[in-house]
SEFIPA-120577 format. One record per residue: residue number from 1; x, z, y of N, C-alpha, C in turn. Coordinates in pm, whole numbers, plus 50000, padded with zeros to 5 digits. Atoms other than C-alpha are relative to their C-alpha. Layout:
! SEFIPA-120577
SITE  num     nx     nz     ny    cax    caz    cay     cx     cz     cy
SITE  NUM      X      Z      Y      X      Z      Y      X      Z      Y
...
This chain:
! SEFIPA-120577
SITE  num     nx     nz     ny    cax    caz    cay     cx     cz     cy
SITE    1  50072  49909  50097  17528  22646  39428  50096  50111  49954
SITE    2  49916  49879  50024  17666  22987  39376  50019  50008  49837
SITE    3  49946  49985  50158  17858  23053  39033  49933  50141  49945
SITE    4  50087  49881  50043  17627  23306  38832  50082  50056  49864
SITE    5  49936  49949  50103  17774  23549  38589  49926  50007  49872
SITE    6  50081  49987  50121  17478  23554  38365  49938  49859  49941
SITE    7  50069  50119  50034  17387  23190  38346  50086  49924  49873
SITE    8  49924  50050  50122  17662  23122  38071  50074  50123  49930
SITE    9  49938  49904  50059  17790  23335  37798  50149  49978  49970
SITE   10  49862  50039  50015  18111  23142  37780  50038  49977  49851
SITE   11  49953  50032  50129  18332  23092  37473  49999  50139  49928
SITE   12  50003  49887  50101  18268  23348  37185  50147  50058  49979
SITE   13  49881  49952  50029  18571  23573  37147  50070  49951  49861
SITE   14  49932  50048  50118  18641  23466  36791  50028  49861  49991
SITE   15  49962  50143  49975  18679  23108  36909  50114  49988  50095
SITE   16  49896  50014  49892  18948  23193  37160  50131  50028  49935
SITE   17  49886  50002  50077  19264  23106  36971  50117  49927  50079
SITE   18  49870  50065  49947  19626  23009  37067  50092  49978  49890
SITE   19  49880  50008  50069  19929  22890  36916  50116  50004  50080
SITE   20  49891  49980  49917  20281  22928  37041  50025  49880  50090
SITE   21  49981  50106  49920  20304  22573  37156  49906  49983  50112
SITE   22  50100  50011  49895  19978  22590  37329  50021  50096  50103
SITE   23  49989  49896  49900  20075  22913  37498  50098  49972  50103
SITE   24  49887  50025  49905  20410  22791  37631  50002  49864  50011
SITE   25  50014  50144  49961  20345  22470  37786  50098  49953  50108
SITE   26  49916  50040  49890  20505  22268  38060  49979  50078  50134
SITE   27  50025  49906  49882  20581  22479  38377  49970  49892  50126
SITE   28  50023  50070  49865  20494  22360  38740  50124  49954  50053
SITE   29  49899  50041  49935  20739  22194  38964  50011  50078  50107
SITE   30  49993  49922  49858  20873  22417  39254  49989  49909  50114
SITE   31  49997  50094  49870  20903  22117  39489  49881  49906  49989
SITE   32  50094  50109  50000  20644  21865  39375  49846  50059  49995
SITE   33  50139  49940  49984  20343  22087  39309  49978  50081  50139
SITE   34  50032  49935  49877  20170  22245  39608  50013  50151  49988
SITE   35  49965  49840  50000  20276  22596  39702  49874  50086  49964
SITE   36  50116  49917  50038  19909  22709  39654  49980  49993  49849
SITE   37  50004  49998  50134  19937  22603  39294  50075  50125  49939
SITE   38  49918  49888  50043  20206  22851  39243  49939  50139  50053
SITE   39  50086  49884  49983  20005  23113  39433  49890  50039  49906
SITE   40  50095  49982  50095  19729  23069  39200  50051  50060  49867
SITE   41  49922  49950  50122  19971  23113  38897  50028  50149  50012
SITE   42  49986  49856  49997  20077  23427  39041  49913  50100  50024
SITE   43  50105  49903  49983  19773  23578  39140  49924  50017  49869
SITE   44  50063  49991  50124  19617  23504  38800  50083  50080  49892
SITE   45  49935  49914  50075  19910  23653  38618  49993  50147  50027
SITE   46  50014  49859  49956  19876  23964  38823  49868  50059  49952
SITE   47  50131  49955  50040  19506  23992  38742  50006  50017  49856
SITE   48  49999  49974  50151  19559  23941  38365  50074  50127  49968
SITE   49  49937  49878  50034  19815  24213  38361  49934  50126  50040
SITE   50  50086  49892  49967  19594  24450  38549  49900  50032  49900
SITE   51  50104  49965  50092  19327  24400  38291  50068  50059  49867
SITE   52  49929  49935  50105  19577  24471  38021  50025  50138  50014
SITE   53  49975  49868  49973  19694  24778  38188  49874  50104  50008
SITE   54  50108  49928  49991  19349  24900  38251  49947  50033  49844
SITE   55  50040  50001  50146  19256  24826  37872  50084  50123  49929
SITE   56  49925  49905  50079  19536  25040  37746  49979  50146  50050
SITE   57  50032  49868  49946  19464  25340  37973  49851  50039  49937
SITE   58  50132  49986  50051  19093  25297  37863  49995  50043  49853
SITE   59  49997  49979  50154  19189  25300  37489  50058  50134  49980
SITE   60  49942  49868  50013  19388  25622  37541  49902  50116  50019
SITE   61  50103  49906  49971  19073  25798  37657  49873  49973  49937
SITE   62  50146  50023  50058  18795  25637  37454  50040  49955  49857
SITE   63  49969  50025  50143  18853  25654  37074  49896  49880  49945
SITE   64  50095  50098  50052  18528  25450  37000  50017  49857  50050
SITE   65  50002  50131  49937  18622  25165  37224  50138  49938  49965
SITE   66  49869  50052  50020  18970  25115  37095  50004  49859  49936
SITE   67  49986  50119  50068  18899  24820  36858  49951  49897  50094
SITE   68  50054  50112  49908  18682  24641  37110  50099  49959  50117
SITE   69  49910  50013  49913  18936  24687  37376  50124  49922  49950
SITE   70  49893  50073  50061  19218  24561  37139  49968  49850  49973
SITE   71  50052  50153  50042  19022  24237  37057  50014  49927  50129
SITE   72  49992  50074  49867  18991  24151  37428  50134  49998  50062
SITE   73  49864  49988  49949  19331  24272  37514  50115  49902  49945
SITE   74  49900  50096  50089  19512  24051  37242  49982  49853  50076
SITE   75  50014  50141  49944  19341  23733  37405  50059  50002  50134
SITE   76  49955  50001  49863  19432  23845  37752  50152  50011  50021
SITE   77  49846  50010  50017  19787  23905  37650  50065  49849  49999
SITE   78  49955  50158  50020  19812  23535  37542  49964  49923  50129
SITE   79  50028  50068  49898  19636  23424  37842  50109  50033  50122
SITE   80  49898  49963  49924  19880  23615  38055  50137  49914  49967
SITE   81  49881  50068  50044  20175  23455  37863  49994  49853  50057
SITE   82  50023  50145  49944  20030  23095  37930  49997  49999  50155
SITE   83  49981  50017  49860  19986  23164  38289  50149  50020  50060
SITE   84  49877  49972  49944  20304  23335  38368  50112  49888  49960
SITE   85  49898  50101  50028  20511  23078  38181  49981  49866  50066
SITE   86  50008  50112  49919  20388  22814  38413  50104  50001  50098
SITE   87  49879  49997  49899  20678  22940  38640  50106  49961  49920
SITE   88  49869  50062  50078  20973  22723  38534  50134  50069  50034
SITE   89  49862  49958  49990  21338  22787  38500  50065  49937  50135
SITE   90  49952  50053  49892  21393  22584  38804  49980  50081  50121
SITE   91  49998  49900  49903  21294  22881  39016  50095  50115  49970
SITE   92  49906  49878  50010  21558  23135  39075  49913  50122  50028
SITE   93  50061  49879  49963  21460  23503  39088  49950  50019  50149
SITE   94  50020  49985  49849  21469  23503  39464  49883  49894  50042
SITE   95  50099  50097  49956  21250  23185  39491  49856  50055  49936
SITE   96  50121  49926  50038  20980  23364  39261  49949  50100  50087
SITE   97  50035  49897  49891  21017  23650  39500  49923  49940  50117
SITE   98  50061  50062  49898  20935  23425  39788  49844  49963  49979
SITE   99  50137  50031  50045  20621  23305  39595  49910  50123  49994
SITE  100  50079  49889  50001  20508  23657  39524  49955  50064  50135
SITE  101  50031  49963  49868  20535  23747  39891  49893  49907  50078
SITE  102  50103  50094  49937  20353  23434  39997  49856  50039  49938
SITE  103  50116  49987  50081  20080  23506  39744  49948  50149  50073
SITE  104  50065  49862  49949  20041  23877  39886  49954  49967  50137
SITE  105  50045  50029  49860  20032  23753  40242  49865  49918  50019
SITE  106  50110  50093  49972  19788  23456  40217  49867  50044  49923
SITE  107  50118  49938  50062  19555  23626  39956  49934  50115  50073
SITE  108  50025  49876  49935  19540  23952  40132  49941  49967  50142
SITE  109  50053  50025  49860  19483  23778  40482  49854  49929  49971
SITE  110  50122  50076  50012  19201  23564  40337  49889  50107  49955
SITE  111  50096  49885  50032  19044  23888  40183  49963  50082  50092
SITE  112  50025  49922  49880  19076  24088  40509  49902  49927  50088
SITE  113  50097  50072  49901  18863  23835  40689  49861  49979  49948
SITE  114  50142  50017  50059  18588  23820  40433  49944  50141  49965
SITE  115  50049  49866  50040  18572  24206  40350  49893  50040  50077
SITE  116  50085  49947  49923  18245  24354  40462  50015  50150  50034
SITE  117  49978  49851  49962  18368  24709  40477  50116  50004  50095
SITE  118  49894  50002  49879  18560  24758  40806  50126  50078  49966
SITE  119  49893  49897  50049  18770  25048  40668  50095  49916  49914
SITE  120  49922  50091  50095  18893  24825  40378  50067  49897  50049
SITE  121  49934  50131  49916  18954  24524  40589  50121  50045  50061
SITE  122  49883  49951  49915  19179  24740  40796  50123  50032  49906
SITE  123  49889  49968  50107  19369  24856  40490  50076  49880  49939
SITE  124  49936  50133  50032  19420  24493  40395  50097  49940  50106
SITE  125  49917  50049  49890  19552  24394  40731  50132  50079  50014
SITE  126  49879  49925  49972  19782  24680  40746  50116  49983  49889
SITE  127  49910  50031  50095  19947  24599  40417  50058  49865  50003
SITE  128  49981  50132  49978  19936  24231  40487  50145  49991  50095
SITE  129  49890  50000  49909  20171  24289  40785  50147  50050  49949
SITE  130  49877  49962  50058  20426  24459  40571  50059  49896  49902
SITE  131  49948  50116  50080  20428  24192  40309  50059  49884  50080
SITE  132  49962  50109  49906  20479  23939  40598  50135  50029  50031
SITE  133  49853  49961  49971  20795  24128  40697  50087  49969  49885
SITE  134  49919  50009  50112  20905  24133  40338  50043  49845  49967
SITE  135  49959  50149  50010  20899  23745  40329  50101  49952  50090
SITE  136  49891  50028  49903  21124  23737  40630  50124  50055  49947
SITE  137  49883  49933  50034  21374  23975  40479  50053  49920  49867
SITE  138  49953  50071  50112  21381  23784  40151  50045  49852  50028
SITE  139  49960  50105  49934  21413  23462  40350  50141  49989  50048
SITE  140  49849  49969  49970  21722  23591  40499  50093  50002  49892
SITE  141  49925  49986  50112  21857  23685  40169  50034  49869  49923
SITE  142  49977  50117  50081  21807  23357  39998  50082  49892  50083
SITE  143  49922  50063  49929  21969  23184  40279  50135  50027  50003
SITE  144  49857  49959  49992  22276  23384  40288  50056  50012  49860
SITE  145  49941  49971  50137  22300  23440  39900  50014  49860  49926
SITE  146  49992  50134  50070  22203  23093  39779  50000  49882  50068
SITE  147  49997  50108  49909  22211  22877  40091  49886  49916  49990
SITE  148  50136  50075  50010  21830  22771  40034  49923  50053  50111
SITE  149  50097  49989  49897  21570  22724  40285  49868  50047  49936
SITE  150  50124  49937  50070  21269  22953  40201  49880  49907  50024
SITE  151  50108  50083  49982  21038  22687  40352  49973  49894  49888
SITE  152  50016  50086  50110  21115  22472  40043  49887  50056  49906
SITE  153  50089  49934  50090  20906  22728  39840  49862  50021  50088
SITE  154  50138  49964  49937  20629  22831  40107  49940  49876  50070
SITE  155  50048  50152  49948  20600  22458  40230  49923  50002  50128
SITE  156  50063  49999  49867  20508  22548  40582  49864  50062  50007
SITE  157  50124  49940  49992  20201  22722  40493  50015  50141  50068
SITE  158  49970  49860  49962  20344  23071  40584  50111  50010  50094
SITE  159  49892  49987  49902  20540  23165  40892  50118  50083  49944
SITE  160  49902  49909  50044  20875  23314  40825  50058  50080  50119
SITE  161  49972  49922  49874  20897  23570  41110  49999  50158  49958
SITE  162  50021  49857  50030  20938  23950  41122  49850  50039  50019
SITE  163  50140  49931  49992  20618  24164  41069  50020  50135  50045
SITE  164  49975  49855  49977  20591  24537  41071  50146  50022  49940
SITE  165  49874  49998  50072  20963  24607  41017  49998  50094  49883
SITE  166  49982  49927  50133  21039  24708  40654  50038  50139  50013
SITE  167  49942  49868  49984  21256  25000  40795  49905  50101  50036
SITE  168  50094  49898  49945  20952  25146  40956  49873  50028  49901
SITE  169  50111  50002  50092  20717  25110  40654  50003  50114  49894
SITE  170  49982  49895  50106  20847  25409  40450  49919  50114  50048
SITE  171  50112  49886  49956  20575  25682  40448  50011  50108  49895
SITE  172  50023  49886  50103  20527  26019  40295  49876  49952  49911
SITE  173  50123  50054  50091  20296  25981  39987  49863  50033  50032
SITE  174  50124  49955  49950  20011  26182  40152  49955  49894  50099
SITE  175  50036  50113  49904  19994  25889  40416  49979  49863  49934
SITE  176  50031  50119  50059  19952  25620  40166  49853  49990  49922
SITE  177  50130  49991  50066  19627  25744  40013  49890  49972  50086
SITE  178  50111  50037  49899  19301  25604  40162  49862  50052  49935
SITE  179  50143  49960  50036  18932  25671  40150  49938  49894  49906
SITE  180  50043  50110  50092  18766  25488  39855  49855  49961  50032
SITE  181  50149  50039  49976  18446  25286  39869  49908  50086  49901
SITE  182  50115  49922  50083  18120  25436  39739  49943  49893  49903
SITE  183  50057  50082  50114  18028  25283  39391  49856  49975  50011
SITE  184  50144  50038  50000  17662  25317  39464  49950  49920  50110
SITE  185  50054  50077  49865  17647  25141  39816  50094  49893  50018
SITE  186  49911  50096  49977  17954  24923  39816  49955  49874  49944
SITE  187  50041  50121  50051  17889  24543  39779  50096  49960  49871
SITE  188  49925  50041  50127  18006  24369  39447  50140  49918  50076
SITE  189  49892  50069  49951  18243  24155  39682  50116  50101  50040
SITE  190  49897  49891  49973  18415  24481  39797  50069  50035  49888
SITE  191  49960  49980  50130  18470  24574  39443  50100  49904  49947
SITE  192  49913  50118  50043  18617  24238  39344  50134  49999  50103
SITE  193  49878  49997  49904  18841  24236  39651  50100  50114  49964
SITE  194  49898  49901  50031  18990  24569  39568  50077  49990  49875
SITE  195  49936  50024  50130  19066  24483  39204  50092  49894  50017
SITE  196  49896  50122  49993  19225  24150  39310  50129  50050  50074
SITE  197  49878  49956  49940  19456  24311  39569  50077  50086  49932
SITE  198  49921  49899  50073  19562  24611  39359  50079  49907  49886
SITE  199  49937  50081  50107  19646  24352  39082  50115  49920  50049
SITE  200  49891  50085  49938  19867  24129  39299  50115  50108  50034
SITE  201  49901  49912  49945  20054  24425  39444  50073  50079  49876
SITE  202  49929  49941  50105  20128  24592  39115  50083  49923  49925
SITE  203  49905  50099  50074  20279  24294  38962  50135  49982  50082
SITE  204  49873  50004  49899  20509  24262  39280  50083  50122  49970
SITE  205  49931  49887  50021  20614  24612  39231  50093  50000  49878
SITE  206  49930  50006  50149  20709  24563  38856  50095  49879  50005
SITE  207  49899  50108  50007  20882  24240  38918  50116  50041  50079
SITE  208  49879  49967  49926  21108  24368  39175  50088  50109  49937
SITE  209  49940  49904  50066  21192  24665  38972  50087  49938  49884
SITE  210  49916  50075  50123  21311  24416  38683  50082  49906  50065
SITE  211  49905  50110  49953  21461  24145  38904  50111  50051  50077
SITE  212  49895  49935  49922  21665  24372  39138  50151  50027  49928
SITE  213  49873  49962  50066  21923  24489  38874  50062  49863  49945
SITE  214  49936  50133  50023  21992  24100  38807  50100  49944  50096
SITE  215  49920  50033  49889  22176  24058  39117  50146  50077  50008
SITE  216  49868  49948  49982  22558  24122  39168  50012  50053  50137
SITE  217  49972  49976  49867  22550  24134  39552  49918  50141  50019
SITE  218  50047  49871  49976  22503  24495  39662  49898  50005  50100
SITE  219  50124  49997  49901  22266  24428  39956  49888  49939  49928
SITE  220  50117  50059  50092  22050  24211  39731  49936  50124  49914
SITE  221  50048  49911  50076  22018  24503  39486  49934  50130  50083
SITE  222  50065  49905  49921  21948  24749  39771  49864  49953  50049
SITE  223  50119  50057  49952  21700  24521  39926  49872  50007  49899
SITE  224  50119  49985  50128  21490  24493  39589  49970  50146  49981
SITE  225  50041  49883  50006  21514  24859  39559  49914  50054  50120
SITE  226  50089  49961  49897  21369  24915  39896  49872  49947  50016
SITE  227  50138  50051  49998  21093  24679  39889  49907  50023  49883
SITE  228  50078  49944  50109  21002  24787  39557  49922  50127  50012
SITE  229  50069  49860  49941  20939  25129  39693  49885  49978  50095
SITE  230  50121  50027  49909  20712  24982  39964  49889  49945  49907
SITE  231  50109  50057  50095  20525  24791  39685  49923  50110  49926
SITE  232  50070  49886  50067  20468  25114  39513  49906  50062  50097
SITE  233  50099  49939  49904  20316  25252  39841  49882  49917  50006
SITE  234  50105  50095  49970  20095  24934  39863  49908  50036  49858
SITE  235  50089  49973  50116  19975  25001  39495  49922  50134  50034
SITE  236  50062  49863  49975  19899  25369  39594  49874  49978  50105
SITE  237  50105  50011  49905  19707  25260  39891  49883  49921  49946
SITE  238  50106  50092  50030  19506  24979  39729  49918  50061  49878
SITE  239  50067  49943  50121  19424  25174  39401  49901  50115  50053
SITE  240  50076  49871  49939  19289  25477  39615  49881  49931  50062
SITE  241  50111  50054  49934  19034  25224  39754  49890  50002  49892
SITE  242  50109  50011  50110  18844  25229  39409  49935  50131  49978
SITE  243  50071  49866  50023  18584  25485  39338  50049  50077  49876
SITE  244  49980  49937  50113  18704  25722  39082  49871  50063  49915
SITE  245  50123  49971  50081  18347  25807  38992  49930  49892  49908
SITE  246  50042  50101  50091  18311  25481  38813  50018  50032  49858
SITE  247  49990  49977  50132  18249  25510  38445  50115  49919  49930
SITE  248  49899  50103  50083  18516  25348  38181  49931  49876  49984
SITE  249  50074  50123  50029  18261  25097  38108  49972  49923  50134
SITE  250  50011  50071  49867  18185  25016  38467  50121  49947  50051
SITE  251  49864  50061  49946  18548  24978  38551  50032  49876  49887
SITE  252  49951  50120  50101  18587  24747  38233  49907  49890  50038
SITE  253  50083  50109  49963  18294  24527  38341  50053  49950  50145
SITE  254  49954  50020  49862  18425  24522  38697  50136  49925  49986
SITE  255  49882  50058  50016  18768  24409  38575  49964  49851  49938
SITE  256  50033  50127  50059  18614  24127  38367  49941  49908  50095
SITE  257  50069  50090  49890  18395  24009  38658  50102  49955  50098
SITE  258  49890  50032  49900  18710  24006  38890  50084  49869  49931
SITE  259  49933  50120  50067  18882  23766  38629  49918  49883  50020
SITE  260  50105  50108  49996  18566  23549  38615  50005  49937  50146
SITE  261  50021  50055  49869  18548  23526  38987  50137  49951  50059
SITE  262  49875  50057  49955  18926  23457  39048  50030  49868  49931
SITE  263  49981  50124  50068  18939  23191  38776  49903  49906  50058
SITE  264  50084  50082  49950  18641  23036  38920  50057  49934  50141
SITE  265  49948  50044  49887  18806  23012  39262  50123  49900  49980
SITE  266  49904  50080  50028  19109  22866  39083  49951  49848  49964
SITE  267  50056  50129  50042  18889  22585  38926  49961  49915  50112
SITE  268  50045  50078  49885  18733  22504  39250  50101  49940  50100
SITE  269  49903  50035  49899  19056  22458  39440  50119  49940  49956
SITE  270  49882  50040  50050  19323  22352  39209  50021  49851  50020
SITE  271  49974  50142  49981  19495  22015  39291  50083  49941  49890
SITE  272  49920  50039  50127  19702  21989  38965  49894  49974  49889
SITE  273  50085  50014  50104  19467  21835  38703  50034  50088  49866
SITE  274  49948  49933  50122  19672  21983  38409  49962  50147  50007
SITE  275  50032  49845  49989  19640  22339  38558  49852  50019  50018
SITE  276  50158  49976  49981  19277  22297  38655  49936  50008  49853
SITE  277  50039  49985  50141  19211  22245  38276  50017  50130  49944
SITE  278  49970  49853  50044  19379  22577  38202  49897  50093  50074
SITE  279  50094  49913  49937  19161  22747  38462  49871  50003  49951
SITE  280  50121  50022  50041  18855  22592  38349  49985  50059  49857
SITE  281  50018  49943  50134  18931  22705  37973  50003  50155  50016
SITE  282  49983  49856  49983  19032  23062  38089  49855  50055  50071
SITE  283  50137  49968  49961  18692  23089  38302  49911  50007  49905
SITE  284  50067  49994  50106  18520  23007  37997  50023  50124  49932
SITE  285  49951  49883  50080  18710  23261  37801  49957  50121  50063
SITE  286  50046  49874  49934  18656  23539  38068  49851  50014  50009
SITE  287  50134  49982  50017  18283  23467  38065  49959  50055  49878
SITE  288  50017  49946  50123  18285  23545  37708  50035  50147  49990
SITE  289  49955  49862  49985  18483  23860  37776  49896  50091  50071
SITE  290  50092  49943  49911  18241  23958  38057  49874  50042  49927
SITE  291  50121  49968  50061  17944  23932  37834  50019  50098  49874
SITE  292  49966  49904  50124  18117  24123  37539  49997  50138  50072
SITE  293  50005  49860  49927  18190  24413  37785  49854  50036  50053
SITE  294  50137  49963  49942  17827  24378  37941  49914  50047  49885
SITE  295  50068  49959  50119  17674  24418  37583  50039  50152  49966
SITE  296  49966  49861  50012  17879  24740  37540  49960  50089  50115
SITE  297  50056  49924  49899  17777  24861  37877  49872  50039  50001
SITE  298  50129  49981  50005  17422  24832  37799  49996  50110  49883
SITE  299  49995  49912  50109  17486  25028  37469  50046  50144  50049
SITE  300  49929  49875  49966  17718  25299  37595  49947  50079  50122
SITE  301  50033  49943  49884  17622  25355  37956  49850  49997  50035
SITE  302  50154  50018  49993  17242  25265  37903  49976  49951  50128
SITE  303  50041  50044  49861  17238  25061  38214  50009  49852  49987
SITE  304  50005  50152  49976  17178  24705  38323  50115  49966  50086
SITE  305  49881  50049  49911  17477  24508  38452  49947  49947  50126
SITE  306  50052  50039  49871  17245  24390  38720  50002  50116  50113
SITE  307  49961  49897  49897  17301  24734  38875  50111  49980  50087
SITE  308  49874  50017  49935  17639  24629  38965  50013  49852  50062
SITE  309  49995  50141  49947  17581  24247  39017  49897  49941  50050
SITE  310  50127  50058  49956  17224  24199  39126  49964  49891  49905
SITE  311  50052  50119  50076  17107  23854  39012  50131  49927  49929
SITE  312  49873  50063  50060  17472  23760  38911  50067  49902  50081
SITE  313  49918  50092  49911  17559  23523  39176  50113  50054  50062
SITE  314  49866  49945  49954  17931  23562  39273  50001  49951  50129
SITE  315  49971  50040  49870  18029  23550  39626  50085  49861  49990
SITE  316  49910  50118  49997  18225  23235  39746  50133  50026  49978
SITE  317  49862  49972  50042  18566  23235  39605  50103  50031  50127
SITE  318  49893  49994  49894  18883  23351  39811  50051  49869  50010
SITE  319  49939  50136  49976  19018  23038  39981  50154  50010  49987
SITE  320  49874  50011  49989  19354  22922  39900  50051  49905  50106
SITE  321  49959  50097  49876  19479  22797  40238  50073  50082  50089
SITE  322  49913  49930  49898  19707  22884  40520  49923  50084  50074
SITE  323  50071  49913  49907  19588  23200  40711  50092  50024  50099
SITE  324  49891  49979  49889  19871  23149  40981  49936  50057  50122
SITE  325  50043  49954  49872  19649  23191  41278  49953  50139  49989
SITE  326  50036  49868  50013  19483  23496  41147  50112  50102  49991
SITE  327  49889  49926  50018  19826  23646  41047  50062  50027  50148
SITE  328  49937  49992  49865  19962  23582  41397  49918  50095  50100
SITE  329  50081  49911  49910  19665  23731  41574  50007  50154  49963
SITE  330  49982  49874  50038  19681  24036  41362  50144  50057  50022
SITE  331  49883  49940  49953  20049  24088  41425  50016  50032  50123
SITE  332  49991  49981  49851  20010  24063  41795  49913  50143  50024
SITE  333  50074  49885  49953  19742  24350  41785  50039  50126  49928
SITE  334  49993  49887  50089  19834  24579  41491  50156  50021  49951
SITE  335  49859  49962  50048  20217  24570  41433  50053  50129  50028
SITE  336  49977  49867  49967  20243  24901  41576  49919  50113  49943
SITE  337  50090  49899  50057  19984  25076  41376  50071  50072  49877
SITE  338  49938  49911  50086  20099  25358  41145  49900  50070  49926
SITE  339  50100  49915  50068  19942  25609  40901  50012  50138  50014
SITE  340  49982  49841  49994  19859  25966  40915  49870  50035  49918
SITE  341  50098  49966  50089  19672  26083  40616  49927  49871  49960
SITE  342  50085  50114  50032  19378  25828  40546  49976  49906  50125
SITE  343  50031  50085  49867  19374  25706  40907  50104  49911  50038
SITE  344  49904  50104  49947  19543  25411  41067  50006  50042  50146
SITE  345  49977  49944  49875  19690  25534  41405  50099  49911  50067
SITE  346  49887  50047  49904  19910  25417  41694  50120  50076  49950
SITE  347  49879  49926  50036  20276  25483  41632  50025  50133  50058
SITE  348  49993  49881  49931  20268  25771  41868  49946  50120  49911
SITE  349  50053  49892  50074  20050  25962  41628  50020  49983  49858
SITE  350  49951  49980  50134  20232  25900  41310  50025  50133  49951
SITE  351  49984  49855  50035  20254  26209  41088  50159  50020  49989
SITE  352  49864  49957  50008  20567  26410  41100  50055  49978  49862
SITE  353  49953  50006  50143  20593  26401  40711  50055  49861  49991
SITE  354  49956  50149  50016  20631  26012  40728  50131  49991  50087
SITE  355  49871  50034  49912  20883  26034  41013  50120  50068  49931
SITE  356  49881  49927  50069  21099  26292  40824  50041  49925  49871
SITE  357  49972  50078  50118  21081  26094  40506  50071  49879  50032
SITE  358  49930  50114  49965  21182  25779  40670  50144  50020  50048
SITE  359  49862  49958  49947  21473  25944  40849  50100  50018  49891
SITE  360  49908  49974  50104  21617  26070  40534  50021  49872  49908
SITE  361  49977  50099  50090  21566  25770  40299  50081  49872  50067
SITE  362  49919  50085  49928  21729  25547  40568  50137  50060  50070
SITE  363  49876  49941  49937  22008  25792  40656  50125  49940  49972
SITE  364  49882  50073  50032  22260  25577  40476  50002  49858  50042
SITE  365  50036  50134  49950  22130  25255  40637  49896  49932  49927
SITE  366  50103  50080  50054  21865  25004  40566  50028  49873  49972
SITE  367  49959  50154  50052  21921  24698  40340  49911  49901  50078
SITE  368  50090  50110  49935  21629  24520  40510  50055  49963  50136
SITE  369  49954  50025  49876  21784  24568  40852  50135  49920  49995
SITE  370  49881  50063  50014  22135  24464  40723  49985  49861  49961
SITE  371  50014  50124  50048  22018  24156  40539  49956  49890  50106
SITE  372  50048  50070  49899  21838  24025  40849  50061  50007  50145
SITE  373  49920  49982  49859  22089  24118  41131  50015  49852  50043
SITE  374  49960  50128  49934  22110  23816  41350  49919  49877  49933
SITE  375  50073  50119  50090  21863  23603  41103  49892  49958  50075
SITE  376  50137  50061  49946  21609  23366  41261  49998  49870  49903
SITE  377  50017  50104  50097  21461  23102  41020  50007  49859  50088
SITE  378  49996  50136  49950  21549  22743  41103  50001  49906  49894
SITE  379  49997  50097  50115  21508  22419  40893  50146  49984  49957
SITE  380  49863  50036  50071  21797  22377  40661  50083  50114  49975
SITE  381  49911  49876  50020  21932  22735  40656  50130  50001  50101
SITE  382  49887  49973  49906  22233  22879  40840  50102  49897  49988
SITE  383  49905  50113  50043  22475  22620  40679  49965  49885  50098
SITE  384  50046  50096  49907  22276  22357  40885  50020  50028  50138
SITE  385  49989  49952  49849  22289  22562  41213  50160  49989  50028
SITE  386  49858  50012  49969  22679  22587  41172  50049  49873  50024
SITE  387  49959  50145  49993  22726  22225  41114  49953  49953  50135
SITE  388  50039  50044  49866  22518  22151  41416  50078  50062  50126
SITE  389  49943  49919  49892  22693  22401  41635  50148  49937  49993
SITE  390  49862  50066  50012  23048  22243  41515  49994  49867  50033
SITE  391  50014  50126  49950  22924  21907  41608  49989  49995  50162
C-alpha cells in the first residue's frame, strides 16, 4: 500500500521536543553497521540541511512567514544534529568522505533509473559518473595517506574504479546550468528527486570546503579543493533543474514533502532497529511539518495541496541497494559525454569555454591525477601488495 501524505497529520509541532542527551546519542559503527545505514544518515543530514537553508532564504524575503519558518526550522536544526551526530569519531574525515561519495553514487544512480523525465535522468547519470571517479581518487588518497582499504567503508556495494576523469570535469559556469522542469506538468516524483539530489550534493560541497584544511599533506589539501569545486558545479547543475516559477509556499511544501518521502524510505529499509526508531520518529515529525506548511499554503497561495500531490500517495521510495550493474553500463556508454550549454554532447562537441577554463585551472597540475597515478584498488591496500610482491 502506498504511503499517503494526507492520511496522517503526524506529530503536532508543539510536541516535537528534544534534550541534549536525546539529541546526541550513540553513533553508528563504521564496520559493524551496514554501509547503507551510513548512506541513509548522510542522505537525511543533507536533506535536513537543505530545508534549513531554504527556510533561511525564505525568511529573508517573506516577513509575514518569519515566525512560522523559525518554528519549523528550530525543530529541523535539532533533527539535523541528531542525524549528523550518528557519524561517530571512529570515522576519519577521509572515511566520512568515502561515505559521502558512496551516497552520491548509489542514490543518484537509483534516482536516474526511476526518473520519468529523460532529460533530468540524463543529468543525474552525467553527475553520477563524476562522483564515481571522486570515490576512486579519495580511495587512492586514503590508501596512501592512512594505509586503509576504502572497501572497509563501501563494503563491496560500490566499485572503486575510474569514472569520467576528475581532471576532465572542470567546466565553464555556463556549461553547468541545465533546463528546469515545468512546475505545471512535471510529476511529483520529478520534483522530489530534484530536491533530494541537490540536497546531497550541497552538503558534499560544504563538507569538502571544511574538511580540506584539516589535512597537512599538500596533495590531500589540493584534492579536496579540486573536488569541492566540482561539487559546486554539481550543485549548480541540480539546483537549475528546479522551476524558479514556484512560489515560496510551493517550494516550502515541496521541501517538507521531500523530507517525508525520504524518511519513509529510511523506515522501510533500515536494518538497525535503533536507527529505524529515529527514522519513524522523524517521519512523524515531518508529517507534522508538512501539514503545518500545507495549512499556510491554503491561506497564502489560496490553492489546494492536491494540485501538487494529487491524492497524496507518494511514489515508492528510493531503493538503498547497490547499483553496480547500472553504473557499469552507464560508464561504458557515457563516460565521454561532456556539456555544451544545457546540452549533453560528445567530447568532440564540448564548448571552447570549458576547454579554456580547464586548461588554465589545471595548468599547474591536477591533484586528482597525481593522487591516483599508478593506483588500482586491491584488497588490503598498497601495503598488502608490496608484501605480496616481496614474498
